[in-house]
N, CA, C and O atoms as a printed pandas DataFrame, in Angstrom:
     atom_number atom_name residue_name chain_id  residue_number  x_coord  y_coord  z_coord
0              1         N          MET        A               1    0.850   -1.169    0.000
1              2        CA          MET        A               1    0.000    0.000    0.000
2              3         C          MET        A               1    0.894    1.230    0.000
3              4         O          MET        A               1    1.780    1.360    0.845
4              5         N          GLY        A               2    0.664    2.123   -0.939
5              6        CA          GLY        A               2    1.403    3.377   -1.012
6              7         C          GLY        A               2    0.512    4.537   -0.616
7              8         O          GLY        A               2   -0.714    4.456   -0.689
8              9         N          THR        A               3    1.147    5.610   -0.199
9             10        CA          THR        A               3    0.421    6.803    0.229
10            11         C          THR        A               3    1.041    8.033   -0.417
11            12         O          THR        A               3    2.262    8.180   -0.465
12            13         N          MET        A               4    0.177    8.913   -0.913
13            14        CA          MET        A               4    0.620   10.189   -1.448
14            15         C          MET        A               4   -0.066   11.279   -0.625
15            16         O          MET        A               4   -1.285   11.268   -0.453
16            17         N          ARG        A               5    0.738   12.221   -0.120
17            18        CA          ARG        A               5    0.207   13.322    0.692
18            19         C          ARG        A               5    0.440   14.609   -0.078
19            20         O          ARG        A               5    1.567   14.928   -0.457
20            21         N          ILE        A               6   -0.643   15.345   -0.304
21            22        CA          ILE        A               6   -0.564   16.603   -1.030
22            23         C          ILE        A               6   -0.779   17.723   -0.023
23            24         O          ILE        A               6   -1.882   17.911    0.491
24            25         N          LEU        A               7    0.291   18.463    0.251
25            26        CA          LEU        A               7    0.250   19.542    1.227
26            27         C          LEU        A               7    0.083   20.858    0.487
27            28         O          LEU        A               7    0.971   21.273   -0.257
28            29         N          ASP        A               8   -1.052   21.515    0.687
29            30        CA          ASP        A               8   -1.300   22.791    0.023
30            31         C          ASP        A               8   -2.266   23.642    0.831
31            32         O          ASP        A               8   -2.520   23.350    2.000
32            33         N          HIS        A               9   -2.803   24.681    0.227
33            34        CA          HIS        A               9   -3.674   25.613    0.937
34            35         C          HIS        A               9   -4.971   24.966    1.434
35            36         O          HIS        A               9   -5.641   25.521    2.305
36            37         N          THR        A              10   -5.328   23.803    0.891
37            38        CA          THR        A              10   -6.553   23.126    1.333
38            39         C          THR        A              10   -6.298   22.197    2.511
39            40         O          THR        A              10   -7.237   21.678    3.114
40            41         N          GLY        A              11   -5.033   21.989    2.834
41            42        CA          GLY        A              11   -4.684   21.108    3.947
42            43         C          GLY        A              11   -3.818   19.961    3.490
43            44         O          GLY        A              11   -2.938   20.131    2.646
44            45         N          ASP        A              12   -4.062   18.808    4.040
45            46        CA          ASP        A              12   -3.284   17.602    3.776
46            47         C          ASP        A              12   -4.214   16.569    3.144
47            48         O          ASP        A              12   -4.998   15.918    3.834
48            49         N          THR        A              13   -4.116   16.429    1.816
49            50        CA          THR        A              13   -4.940   15.464    1.097
50            51         C          THR        A              13   -4.165   14.156    0.986
51            52         O          THR        A              13   -2.999   14.158    0.591
52            53         N          VAL        A              14   -4.803   13.042    1.333
53            54        CA          VAL        A              14   -4.149   11.739    1.294
54            55         C          VAL        A              14   -4.760   10.883    0.193
55            56         O          VAL        A              14   -5.979   10.734    0.106
56            57         N          VAL        A              15   -3.890   10.321   -0.650
57            58        CA          VAL        A              15   -4.293    9.406   -1.720
58            59         C          VAL        A              15   -3.541    8.102   -1.486
59            60         O          VAL        A              15   -2.328    8.115   -1.278
60            61         N          THR        A              16   -4.246    6.984   -1.518
61            62        CA          THR        A              16   -3.585    5.686   -1.327
62            63         C          THR        A              16   -3.774    4.813   -2.562
63            64         O          THR        A              16   -4.710    5.002   -3.339
64            65         N          TRP        A              17   -2.871    3.860   -2.723
65            66        CA          TRP        A              17   -2.981    2.911   -3.829
66            67         C          TRP        A              17   -2.409    1.569   -3.402
67            68         O          TRP        A              17   -1.651    1.462   -2.438
68            69         N          SER        A              18   -2.796    0.563   -4.146
69            70        CA          SER        A              18   -2.270   -0.782   -3.945
70            71         C          SER        A              18   -1.782   -1.286   -5.303
71            72         O          SER        A              18   -2.460   -1.101   -6.314
72            73         N          VAL        A              19   -0.621   -1.915   -5.331
73            74        CA          VAL        A              19   -0.097   -2.429   -6.599
74            75         C          VAL        A              19   -0.957   -3.572   -7.142
75            76         O          VAL        A              19   -0.863   -3.914   -8.321
76            77         N          GLN        A              20   -1.799   -4.165   -6.281
77            78        CA          GLN        A              20   -2.696   -5.224   -6.727
78            79         C          GLN        A              20   -4.041   -4.684   -7.232
79            80         O          GLN        A              20   -4.857   -5.453   -7.740
80            81         N          ASP        A              21   -4.279   -3.383   -7.099
81            82        CA          ASP        A              21   -5.549   -2.783   -7.491
82            83         C          ASP        A              21   -5.299   -1.773   -8.610
83            84         O          ASP        A              21   -4.852   -0.655   -8.357
84            85         N          ALA        A              22   -5.587   -2.171   -9.834
85            86        CA          ALA        A              22   -5.293   -1.337  -10.999
86            87         C          ALA        A              22   -6.000    0.011  -10.951
87            88         O          ALA        A              22   -5.432    1.012  -11.387
88            89         N          ALA        A              23   -7.210    0.064  -10.439
89            90        CA          ALA        A              23   -7.969    1.320  -10.397
90            91         C          ALA        A              23   -7.297    2.337   -9.476
91            92         O          ALA        A              23   -7.155    3.502   -9.848
92            93         N          THR        A              24   -6.882    1.912   -8.279
93            94        CA          THR        A              24   -6.232    2.856   -7.360
94            95         C          THR        A              24   -4.857    3.256   -7.875
95            96         O          THR        A              24   -4.414    4.385   -7.659
96            97         N          LEU        A              25   -4.187    2.344   -8.550
97            98        CA          LEU        A              25   -2.877    2.624   -9.122
98            99         C          LEU        A              25   -2.981    3.666  -10.238
99           100         O          LEU        A              25   -2.181    4.599  -10.298
100          101         N          GLU        A              26   -3.969    3.501  -11.120
101          102        CA          GLU        A              26   -4.185    4.463  -12.206
102          103         C          GLU        A              26   -4.555    5.836  -11.663
103          104         O          GLU        A              26   -4.075    6.854  -12.161
104          105         N          ARG        A              27   -5.405    5.867  -10.646
105          106        CA          ARG        A              27   -5.827    7.134  -10.045
106          107         C          ARG        A              27   -4.626    7.851   -9.424
107          108         O          ARG        A              27   -4.455    9.053   -9.623
108          109         N          ALA        A              28   -3.809    7.134   -8.686
109          110        CA          ALA        A              28   -2.634    7.729   -8.048
110          111         C          ALA        A              28   -1.659    8.255   -9.091
111          112         O          ALA        A              28   -1.098    9.337   -8.926
112          113         N          GLU        A              29   -1.457    7.508  -10.152
113          114        CA          GLU        A              29   -0.537    7.954  -11.207
114          115         C          GLU        A              29   -1.076    9.207  -11.902
115          116         O          GLU        A              29   -0.304   10.112  -12.220
116          117         N          ALA        A              30   -2.383    9.273  -12.141
117          118        CA          ALA        A              30   -2.999   10.449  -12.764
118          119         C          ALA        A              30   -2.857   11.673  -11.850
119          120         O          ALA        A              30   -2.554   12.768  -12.326
120          121         N          ILE        A              31   -3.072   11.494  -10.550
121          122        CA          ILE        A              31   -2.921   12.594   -9.607
122          123         C          ILE        A              31   -1.466   13.049   -9.556
123          124         O          ILE        A              31   -1.192   14.247   -9.475
124          125         N          PHE        A              32   -0.537   12.104   -9.603
125          126        CA          PHE        A              32    0.885   12.449   -9.629
126          127         C          PHE        A              32    1.172   13.352  -10.821
127          128         O          PHE        A              32    1.832   14.380  -10.673
128          129         N          GLU        A              33    0.688   12.981  -11.989
129          130        CA          GLU        A              33    0.922   13.775  -13.203
130          131         C          GLU        A              33    0.288   15.162  -13.095
131          132         O          GLU        A              33    0.881   16.144  -13.543
132          133         N          GLN        A              34   -0.913   15.257  -12.505
133          134        CA          GLN        A              34   -1.568   16.552  -12.319
134          135         C          GLN        A              34   -0.724   17.456  -11.423
135          136         O          GLN        A              34   -0.547   18.637  -11.720
136          137         N          GLN        A              35   -0.214   16.913  -10.348
137          138        CA          GLN        A              35    0.599   17.697   -9.426
138          139         C          GLN        A              35    1.905   18.139  -10.081
139          140         O          GLN        A              35    2.379   19.251   -9.850
140          141         N          LEU        A              36    2.477   17.270  -10.890
141          142        CA          LEU        A              36    3.703   17.591  -11.607
142          143         C          LEU        A              36    3.462   18.735  -12.586
143          144         O          LEU        A              36    4.277   19.652  -12.686
144          145         N          LEU        A              37    2.349   18.681  -13.307
145          146        CA          LEU        A              37    2.002   19.756  -14.244
146          147         C          LEU        A              37    1.723   21.071  -13.528
147          148         O          LEU        A              37    1.900   22.141  -14.110
148          149         N          ALA        A              38    1.290   21.003  -12.268
149          150        CA          ALA        A              38    1.025   22.199  -11.468
150          151         C          ALA        A              38    2.319   22.760  -10.862
151          152         O          ALA        A              38    2.279   23.686  -10.052
152          153         N          LYS        A              39    3.453   22.200  -11.256
153          154        CA          LYS        A              39    4.782   22.665  -10.822
154          155         C          LYS        A              39    5.057   22.430   -9.335
155          156         O          LYS        A              39    5.868   23.134   -8.733
156          157         N          LYS        A              40    4.392   21.454   -8.754
157          158        CA          LYS        A              40    4.667   21.101   -7.366
158          159         C          LYS        A              40    5.854   20.139   -7.331
159          160         O          LYS        A              40    6.228   19.560   -8.351
160          161         N          MET        A              41    6.435   19.977   -6.154
161          162        CA          MET        A              41    7.615   19.134   -5.994
162          163         C          MET        A              41    7.255   17.871   -5.215
163          164         O          MET        A              41    6.593   17.931   -4.178
164          165         N          ALA        A              42    7.702   16.732   -5.734
165          166        CA          ALA        A              42    7.417   15.444   -5.102
166          167         C          ALA        A              42    8.674   14.895   -4.433
167          168         O          ALA        A              42    9.775   14.945   -4.982
168          169         N          PHE        A              43    8.465   14.370   -3.226
169          170        CA          PHE        A              43    9.550   13.730   -2.490
170          171         C          PHE        A              43    9.093   12.344   -2.070
171          172         O          PHE        A              43    7.978   12.172   -1.576
172          173         N          ALA        A              44    9.960   11.353   -2.269
173          174        CA          ALA        A              44    9.655    9.973   -1.882
174          175         C          ALA        A              44   10.376    9.665   -0.583
175          176         O          ALA        A              44   11.552    9.983   -0.410
176          177         N          ARG        A              45    9.639    9.034    0.331
177          178        CA          ARG        A              45   10.212    8.634    1.615
178          179         C          ARG        A              45   10.055    7.127    1.742
179          180         O          ARG        A              45    8.936    6.615    1.707
180          181         N          PRO        A              46   11.168    6.409    1.890
181          182        CA          PRO        A              46   11.078    4.953    2.062
182          183         C          PRO        A              46   10.329    4.603    3.348
183          184         O          PRO        A              46   10.344    5.372    4.309
184          185         N          GLU        A              47    9.692    3.468    3.360
185          186        CA          GLU        A              47    8.932    3.024    4.536
186          187         C          GLU        A              47    9.832    2.941    5.756
187          188         O          GLU        A              47   10.911    2.350    5.710
188          189         N          GLY        A              48    9.378    3.537    6.840
189          190        CA          GLY        A              48   10.111    3.508    8.092
190          191         C          GLY        A              48   11.217    4.538    8.205
191          192         O          GLY        A              48   11.838    4.654    9.261
192          193         N          ALA        A              49   11.479    5.290    7.145
193          194        CA          ALA        A              49   12.558    6.278    7.181
194          195         C          ALA        A              49   12.059    7.601    7.751
195          196         O          ALA        A              49   10.863    7.890    7.714
196          197         N          LEU        A              50   12.969    8.388    8.271
197          198        CA          LEU        A              50   12.638    9.706    8.780
198          199         C          LEU        A              50   12.417   10.664    7.611
199          200         O          LEU        A              50   12.809   10.378    6.480
200          201         N          ALA        A              51   11.790   11.791    7.892
201          202        CA          ALA        A              51   11.465   12.767    6.847
202          203         C          ALA        A              51   12.708   13.264    6.122
203          204         O          ALA        A              51   12.648   13.556    4.928
204          205         N          ASP        A              52   13.838   13.366    6.825
205          206        CA          ASP        A              52   15.051   13.879    6.173
206          207         C          ASP        A              52   15.670   12.863    5.211
207          208         O          ASP        A              52   16.651   13.176    4.537
208          209         N          ALA        A              53   15.117   11.666    5.139
209          210        CA          ALA        A              53   15.598   10.653    4.199
210          211         C          ALA        A              53   14.868   10.743    2.860
211          212         O          ALA        A              53   15.152    9.969    1.946
212          213         N          ALA        A              54   13.932   11.680    2.741
213          214        CA          ALA        A              54   13.151   11.820    1.503
214          215         C          ALA        A              54   14.032   12.341    0.372
215          216         O          ALA        A              54   14.925   13.162    0.583
216          217         N          GLU        A              55   13.757   11.840   -0.840
217          218        CA          GLU        A              55   14.484   12.277   -2.033
218          219         C          GLU        A              55   13.494   12.788   -3.056
219          220         O          GLU        A              55   12.397   12.245   -3.189
220          221         N          ARG        A              56   13.874   13.834   -3.783
221          222        CA          ARG        A              56   12.997   14.391   -4.807
222          223         C          ARG        A              56   12.859   13.387   -5.952
223          224         O          ARG        A              56   13.834   12.765   -6.373
224          225         N          ILE        A              57   11.627   13.242   -6.445
225          226        CA          ILE        A              57   11.365   12.340   -7.563
226          227         C          ILE        A              57   10.625   13.101   -8.663
227          228         O          ILE        A              57   10.000   14.131   -8.412
228          229         N          TYR        A              58   10.708   12.582   -9.868
229          230        CA          TYR        A              58   10.095   13.226  -11.029
230          231         C          TYR        A              58    9.139   12.307  -11.775
231          232         O          TYR        A              58    8.518   12.719  -12.755
232          233         N          ALA        A              59    9.017   11.071  -11.319
233          234        CA          ALA        A              59    8.126   10.102  -11.960
234          235         C          ALA        A              59    7.465    9.245  -10.880
235          236         O          ALA        A              59    8.052    8.982   -9.831
236          237         N          PHE        A              60    6.245    8.821  -11.157
237          238        CA          PHE        A              60    5.502    7.984  -10.220
238          239         C          PHE        A              60    6.096    6.584  -10.175
239          240         O          PHE        A              60    6.401    5.992  -11.210
240          241         N          SER        A              61    6.254    6.067   -8.973
241          242        CA          SER        A              61    6.693    4.693   -8.770
242          243         C          SER        A              61    5.750    4.052   -7.759
243          244         O          SER        A              61    5.693    4.500   -6.614
244          245         N          PRO        A              62    5.010    3.021   -8.148
245          246        CA          PRO        A              62    4.059    2.402   -7.224
246          247         C          PRO        A              62    4.722    1.696   -6.045
247          248         O          PRO        A              62    4.045    1.356   -5.075
248          249         N          ASP        A              63    6.018    1.473   -6.112
249          250        CA          ASP        A              63    6.729    0.772   -5.045
250          251         C          ASP        A              63    7.171    1.681   -3.905
251          252         O          ASP        A              63    7.649    1.200   -2.878
252          253         N          VAL        A              64    7.014    2.995   -4.079
253          254        CA          VAL        A              64    7.386    3.951   -3.037
254          255         C          VAL        A              64    6.350    3.901   -1.918
255          256         O          VAL        A              64    5.148    3.874   -2.179
256          257         N          ALA        A              65    6.816    3.889   -0.681
257          258        CA          ALA        A              65    5.893    3.810    0.462
258          259         C          ALA        A              65    5.108    5.105    0.633
259          260         O          ALA        A              65    3.908    5.068    0.903
260          261         N          GLU        A              66    5.778    6.261    0.479
261          262        CA          GLU        A              66    5.092    7.534    0.672
262          263         C          GLU        A              66    5.666    8.595   -0.262
263          264         O          GLU        A              66    6.882    8.734   -0.394
264          265         N          ILE        A              67    4.776    9.333   -0.900
265          266        CA          ILE        A              67    5.147   10.472   -1.734
266          267         C          ILE        A              67    4.535   11.709   -1.089
267          268         O          ILE        A              67    3.351   11.729   -0.753
268          269         N          ILE        A              68    5.355   12.734   -0.922
269          270        CA          ILE        A              68    4.897   13.978   -0.314
270          271         C          ILE        A              68    5.034   15.098   -1.346
271          272         O          ILE        A              68    6.107   15.313   -1.910
272          273         N          TRP        A              69    3.926   15.807   -1.581
273          274        CA          TRP        A              69    3.908   16.925   -2.537
274          275         C          TRP        A              69    3.923   18.244   -1.787
275          276         O          TRP        A              69    3.168   18.428   -0.833
276          277         N          VAL        A              70    4.782   19.164   -2.215
277          278        CA          VAL        A              70    4.818   20.514   -1.652
278          279         C          VAL        A              70    4.967   21.526   -2.786
279          280         O          VAL        A              70    5.433   21.199   -3.878
280          281         N          ARG        A              71    4.564   22.749   -2.503
281          282        CA          ARG        A              71    4.746   23.831   -3.459
282          283         C          ARG        A              71    6.159   24.365   -3.292
283          284         O          ARG        A              71    6.677   24.412   -2.177
284          285         N          PRO        A              72    6.787   24.769   -4.393
285          286        CA          PRO        A              72    8.127   25.363   -4.258
286          287         C          PRO        A              72    8.045   26.702   -3.518
287          288         O          PRO        A              72    7.042   27.410   -3.604
288          289         N          ILE        A              73    9.094   27.028   -2.808
289          290        CA          ILE        A              73    9.163   28.292   -2.094
290          291         C          ILE        A              73    9.556   29.386   -3.073
291          292         O          ILE        A              73   10.491   29.219   -3.857
292          293         N          GLN        A              74    8.842   30.505   -3.028
293          294        CA          GLN        A              74    9.162   31.623   -3.917
294          295         C          GLN        A              74    9.992   32.639   -3.175
295          296         O          GLN        A              74    9.692   33.020   -2.043
296          297         N          GLY        A              75   11.025   33.058   -3.832
297          298        CA          GLY        A              75   11.876   34.102   -3.254
298          299         C          GLY        A              75   11.538   35.452   -3.854
299          300         O          GLY        A              75   10.733   35.538   -4.781
300          301         N          GLY        A              76   12.121   36.460   -3.354
301          302        CA          GLY        A              76   11.829   37.761   -3.929
302          303         C          GLY        A              76   12.619   38.769   -3.325
303          304         O          GLY        A              76   12.507   39.941   -3.687
């Protein structure tokens, strides 16, 4: 079971998928692509790892335990 957390102005949206369930897998991959097109940043965290172990990713992988989406910080 994988989890995707989308952190934005609406709060913390959670999307889950199972590699054995094609419908949830397709939905999660579609949401990943939508977030990528919205210029958000995705970080993958291995199961059981601390938050600082997260690595930035650019493609959906159903084997990742948790994907965290954040908006990039704007400077000025």
